[in-house]
ZAMARGU-4260 file (C-alpha; in steps of 0.2 Angstrom, whole numbers, plus 5000, padded with zeros to 4 digits):
<rodrens>
0) 5363/5350/5505 | 5369/5341/5487 | 5381/5329/5481 | 5388/5327/5464 | 5390/5305/5463
5) 5405/5301/5447 | 5410/5287/5441 | 5394/5281/5442 | 5394/5263/5430 | 5382/5263/5413
10) 5371/5246/5422 | 5368/5259/5439 | 5349/5263/5438 | 5342/5279/5449 | 5333/5266/5459
15) 5348/5258/5463 | 5358/5273/5465 | 5344/5280/5477 | 5341/5262/5486 | 5361/5265/5489
20) 5359/5282/5495 | 5346/5282/5503 | 5353/5272/5519 | 5361/5291/5523 | 5345/5296/5526
25) 5330/5307/5514 | 5331/5313/5498 | 5324/5326/5491 | 5328/5321/5470 | 5341/5311/5460
30) 5347/5320/5442 | 5356/5304/5433 | 5364/5311/5418 | 5377/5304/5405 | 5395/5308/5410
35) 5406/5306/5394 | 5407/5287/5395 | 5398/5287/5412 | 5385/5292/5422 | 5385/5305/5435
40) 5371/5311/5445 | 5365/5327/5459 | 5358/5319/5474 | 5348/5333/5482 | 5348/5328/5502
45) 5332/5335/5514 | 5346/5336/5530 | 5362/5341/5529 | 5367/5328/5539 | 5361/5313/5524
50) 5374/5321/5515 | 5388/5321/5527 | 5386/5303/5527 | 5385/5302/5509 | 5402/5311/5508
55) 5411/5297/5517 | 5404/5283/5503 | 5417/5291/5492 | 5425/5277/5485 | 5414/5261/5489
60) 5410/5253/5473 | 5393/5251/5467 | 5392/5240/5453 | 5409/5238/5442 | 5418/5256/5447
65) 5422/5267/5465 | 5409/5281/5465 | 5417/5298/5469 | 5404/5309/5479 | 5410/5327/5481
70) 5399/5342/5490 | 5387/5350/5475 | 5400/5367/5481 | 5416/5358/5482 | 5417/5362/5502
75) 5413/5349/5517 | 5400/5352/5527 | 5403/5359/5543 | 5401/5340/5558 | 5388/5345/5567
80) 5379/5337/5581 | 5360/5335/5587 | 5357/5344/5603 | 5336/5339/5604 | 5337/5332/5620
85) 5321/5322/5620 | 5321/5307/5621 | 5315/5297/5604 | 5301/5284/5603 | 5306/5270/5591
90) 5297/5275/5580 | 5302/5292/5577 | 5321/5292/5575 | 5328/5294/5556 | 5341/5290/5546
95) 5349/5305/5549 | 5349/5303/5568 | 5360/5289/5567 | 5383/5286/5569 | 5390/5286/5554
100) 5396/5267/5560 | 5380/5261/5563 | 5373/5267/5542 | 5389/5258/5537 | 5382/5242/5546
105) 5365/5245/5538 | 5373/5244/5520 | 5385/5230/5520 | 5368/5219/5531 | 5359/5223/5516
110) 5373/5217/5503 | 5383/5231/5499 | 5402/5230/5498 | 5411/5242/5508 | 5427/5242/5509
115) 5438/5245/5525 | 5443/5261/5522 | 5425/5270/5520 | 5420/5258/5537 | 5432/5269/5543
120) 5430/5285/5538 | 5412/5279/5548 | 5420/5276/5565 | 5432/5292/5562 | 5418/5304/5562
125) 5409/5294/5577 | 5425/5298/5586 | 5428/5313/5582 | 5411/5320/5583 | 5405/5307/5593
130) 5385/5301/5593 | 5371/5312/5596 | 5361/5314/5611 | 5345/5312/5602 | 5351/5293/5597
135) 5356/5286/5615 | 5339/5294/5620 | 5331/5286/5606 | 5343/5268/5612 | 5338/5273/5633
140) 5319/5275/5628 | 5321/5259/5622 | 5329/5253/5642 | 5315/5261/5649 | 5300/5259/5638
145) 5302/5241/5636 | 5312/5232/5652 | 5327/5229/5640 | 5340/5229/5652 | 5360/5226/5654
150) 5356/5215/5670 | 5360/5198/5670 | 5344/5184/5667 | 5344/5169/5674 | 5348/5152/5664
155) 5332/5150/5661 | 5324/5164/5653 | 5340/5172/5645 | 5339/5168/5627 | 5320/5173/5631
160) 5312/5191/5618 | 5301/5201/5633 | 5281/5201/5630 | 5284/5216/5629 | 5297/5220/5617
165) 5289/5205/5607 | 5276/5215/5603 | 5285/5230/5594 | 5291/5232/5578 | 5305/5219/5574
170) 5315/5240/5575 | 5319/5238/5593 | 5327/5220/5589 | 5339/5228/5574 | 5346/5238/5590
175) 5346/5227/5607 | 5352/5209/5604 | 5338/5200/5605 | 5345/5188/5622 | 5341/5203/5633
180) 5351/5204/5646 | 5364/5194/5644 | 5383/5197/5636 | 5380/5197/5618 | 5368/5212/5623
185) 5378/5220/5632 | 5390/5222/5618 | 5375/5227/5606 | 5367/5239/5618 | 5388/5245/5618
190) 5391/5247/5600 | 5375/5259/5597 | 5379/5269/5614 | 5401/5271/5615 | 5408/5282/5599
195) 5422/5272/5598 | 5422/5255/5585 | 5436/5246/5573 | 5433/5237/5557 | 5428/5222/5564
200) 5416/5230/5576 | 5406/5236/5561 | 5405/5221/5549 | 5401/5210/5565 | 5385/5221/5567
205) 5381/5221/5552 | 5381/5203/5551 | 5370/5204/5568 | 5360/5214/5555 | 5358/5204/5543
210) 5358/5187/5554 | 5339/5193/5563 | 5333/5197/5548 | 5337/5182/5539 | 5329/5173/5557
215) 5346/5167/5556 | 5355/5163/5579 | 5365/5178/5581 | 5384/5174/5586 | 5393/5185/5597
220) 5409/5186/5589 | 5405/5183/5569 | 5413/5192/5559 | 5409/5195/5539 | 5425/5197/5534
225) 5420/5197/5513 | 5421/5208/5500 | 5415/5198/5484 | 5408/5205/5468 | 5394/5214/5473
230) 5374/5211/5464 | 5365/5231/5467 | 5349/5228/5480 | 5333/5235/5466 | 5325/5242/5485
235) 5332/5239/5501 | 5323/5246/5517 | 5331/5258/5530 | 5320/5256/5543 | 5332/5248/5555
</rodrens>
């Protein structure tokens, strides 16, 4: 499915636009052209689910302007959820499978500035349409495959990482807290399994993801409320 993005500032490059919208899912092509004094882009996504996420980003500021994102045919795609009940391994989950609120947390953690309105839209989408079974199976598979549980650990090991969890890709640790089995770990697991989330929940998870990438200790109640000037990254990994 394709979307049309208008009101793009002239200092935004195609690679920067791709970096931003790739959080929504796989992009097949981007056609960035002049639109009067500004720019516009036609973005073709590989899956409809990615386009739905992109539509939630309308009104988000990129560089100096707020983007306007619309479906190419001006008709909003019908909501749908993955019906694939097969458990997903930690390595094959896609952006399209993730809750919309989780994608917003990823964007925030990489330095993109999102308004509370955009974040609220993602939370409302998850509440209305639920979390895909494929994603919830993915989180559950981590519990069983790597021994990540929500049971209490002793004081001696509550901040340790199990040998199995430490051996897998850092993807695992971005979904379940490094303090396995502790209250923070339970809170993080709940974030990814429950459809109901607040703006504060999403901003707190964004801070956690950023801290993990930067090697900082995770603080359970830390919430990033900053909406300062945004510097667009030339490239941002979305493998979380």
